[in-house]
N, C-alpha and C positions, 0 to 999 in steps of 0.2 A: 549338140544343138539345143533338142527341146527342153531338158535339164536347163540349160542356160535360161531356156526364154519363161520354162518354170519359175526360177531365180526370180528373172525381173518381174513378175506378175504376184507372187506371194511373198515375197520378205518386203513391201512397202506395207501391207495389211498385217503381215506380224510384225512390225514395227512401229503401226497405229494401234494394233494392240497391246503392245506393250507398255506403251503411251500414255494407254488410257485405264488400265489396270495400276498402272503405276502413281498415276495421277489419286485412283481411287482409294488407292494404300495409304497414301502420305496423304490423303484429307481425313482420313479412318483413323490413323495414326492422331493426328491432329484432335480432333474429336474425341479418341480415349485420353488422351493426356488431360485437354481441356475438364472431359468431364469428372476427373481421378481430382483433379486442382478445385475444382467446384466442390464432392465430396469430401475436401478435405474440413475434419473438423477441428477445432480450435477448444481450448481450457483459457478462457480469460479471468484472469486471478485481478481483481481489485482493491487495494487499500482500503482502507475508511476513513480514518482522519486526513485532512487535506487533499482525497481525492474524491471520492463517494459523500461526503459528508467534511462540513465544518465546524469548527468552536467558537462562537461569540465572544472574544475575547475583551470587548467590553463587559459583555455578561458576567463573564467569570472575573472582570477589573470591582464588580460590584461587592463580590465575595471578599475580596481581598480589603477592600474599605478603598474608593475611589477616591477622596481628598488627599491621602496618604499615599496613594499608587501615584498619583497625579503628579504632586508635588515634587517628587523622588525623582519622577520620570524628566520631568521639565527643570528641575534645578537643582537635584543631586548629583544623579546621571551623568556620567563623563564619556559612553563609552556604550558602542550597539550592544543589547542582552545583557547590561548588565543587571537589570532584575532578573532575568534568567541564571545569570551566571551567578547573583548572590544567592540563590534558593538551591543550585545546583551546590551550591559550596556549602552550603548548611546540612543539605542533605547527605555529603559525604563527610562532614565532621563526623555526621551519627554513623554514618551505615559504611563509609568505604567508597571505593570504587570499584569499577568490574574490572573483572579480570579474565587472564586470557589473552589470546593474538587479536590487534588493533582490528582483523577484519573480521572477527567474530562476534565484536561490542554491538548490543544494541543503541543509536542514537538520536538524536533531535536535529531536529530543521536547521541549527545553528553549527551541526556538524561538532557537537561536542557529545564525548559518550553519554550517556543517561547514568546519574547515580546508582553505586549498586542496590540500594534501595530501593530505588524507584522503577529500575529493571524487576528485581524481586515481584515488585505489584504487579505488574505487567505480565509477568512468566505465570502467575496463578500462583505465587508462594505465601502471598501474606491476604488473609482471609477476611481481618477484621482490622479495617480503616483507622476506627475511634482510634480502639485501643495505641494501634500505633504513632497515631500522630500524636496520643498525650505524649507517650515515649521520647517523639522528637521534640515538643515544646521544652520537655523537663532538660533535654540539652539544649537547645536554643537558651533558654534564661540561665545556662549553666556559664553559655559563653557569655553573655551579656553580663554577666558579674566578674568574667575574666577580661573585660574591656574589649570582646572581639568587634563587637558593632560600631561604628564609625557615631551614632546617632541613636536616642531613640526612636525617630523613625525609621530606620532601617533595622533598629530590632522587632516594630510592628509589622512593617512587609512583609520580613523574613515568616513572622510565627503565623499571619494570616495568609501568608502565600503558601505556605506547608498547606497551611488545614484546607487548602481549597483546592490544590493538588490528589489530596487524597479524600475527595470528596465525591463519591459515585453521584449522588441528587445535582450538586452542582455541573457536573460534568453532562449529564443527561440535558438536564435543562435547560442548556445554554448548545446544544448540537443541533446543528439545522443540515437537511438532505443538501447538496448541491444539483442545482438544475439546470448547471450546462453537464452536469456528468450522467446524469439521467437521461437526458436526450440522447447522450450516447450510447446509454445502457440499451434504453428502449430502440434504439434504430436498430441495435445489433439482432436483441430478441425476437424482434418483427424478421429479423431475414431468417431464424428459426433455426438452425443448425449450430452454430456455436452455444459451448455450456459457460456463464458463469459463475463467477462464486465470489467470494470473499476469503483475503487471506491477510489480517490483521492485527500487528501488535494492541492489543486493547485487553485491558483487567477483567477478569472473568467473574465479579463481582456488580458492576456496574451494567453488565454485556443484556441480562437477561431483563433490568428496568430499561435498556435500549432496544430491545426488540418491539417493549408494547410502547413505546415513546414517538410523537408524530414523526421524526423520521425512520425511524426501526420501522415505522408502520409504512412509511413512503417506499423504502428500499425490498419491501416485503412482496410489492408490485413484482420485482424482476426477481429476487432471489430468493430461495429457500434458505429462511433464517437460523433455522436448527441444523443446515447442513451445510457450515462454513466453517471458516477454518480461523479461531482465536484465540491469541497466544497464551490467556489467561483461562482457558477451557483446557487445552493437550501440554500446558508447563513448555512449550518452547517457545523462540523468541526468533523472528528475523535479525541480523543476517544469519542465522547459524544455519549451516548445512540441514540439520536433522528437521527445521520445519518442512522443506522443500521435500525431504524422502517421503514424512508424513502424507503431502500434498501427492505425493505420485502414487502411495500406497491406497490414498484413499479415493481418487479419480482415474487410477488407471490408464490414462493419456499419457502418449510418450512427451519428454519433455522440446520436443522439436515442433511439439504442436500446442505449447502453451504460450500467454502472453500476457507477462506479471506488469502491472501500472501501480506505479507507487510515489508517492510524493520524497523521500529518503532517499537521497543519491549511495548512500553506504548500501541500502536494498538491492537496491537495482544495480549498482557494481558486482553483488555478490550472487544475485539469480543468472548474469552474466557469465559469470565462471563456473556457475555449476549447468551453461550450453541450454537457457534460457532466454529466448528474445523479452527482452523488459522495456520498459517505455518509463521515461523519467516526469512525472505533472512537474512540474516547480513553475511556483508563484499561481496555481488556479490557473495554469495557460490550458484551456482544453482545445482552443481553436489549434495549437499544435497535436495536442493527442488526435484530434478526428482527425488533421492529415497523414502521421505516424499511418493510424489504422486503416487507413486508406492506402495507403504505398502497400502494405500487407495484406490488403482484397478483403479486411474484414467487413468494412463498409462501403 
């Protein structure tokens, strides 16, 4: 009888204590998990062209010749990207196409593989662009003599266009920092726990001048411009796996903690194949980028 009375008295107290400490344990576990997630540190890798910066195509057009370019665009071209395709065709006549699997080749935003010679330029294999342009111009003259071009206008556009493509001064003077992108970069920087860097297919010849340019100086407020990954300096190119391996060795952060931001879909797809969270910035849509970074808990 006494045992029964003791059980009647003590069991509710034990039950209440168990509930109390179980509740405390659940709350503690929640805060541990929440704190752990809060402390997760991401490596955010930004592309340069059409992400952090943009090139004024009107400014570059001036180096080709605005009257010729405008006339060709409005009265000769019958297809989208016809001027770009003309220049790429000429460069492939000179140096051929890239070799290897399609998913390892570098691309232009129009989803056409870069000509082999331009790929090599961005990969840091060409250090004297003026000498190269002279050689390509000789090839263009040969093509002109064989009737390759449909008109003198097309010949001039090709010749001047190639010169502009390999002109570091023209590129730098017409490159501007993206205000929308830098606003996002600044917000991430203010959080203070994530590391931001640059991973770009950019020629090594112009990069030093880029750092000293107005756009480069703006970026230097948030990035260590001497501690970024530039294809022309390391002789590796996106979307090839070895450039991501280089980044892993450099930054020592697990791939699951990376966020890769790029305008080129082929590069984004490659990063995802390697287990990296990647965001495609299409047509400078930074509103969509902001939403995706919020979903990931970065903003």
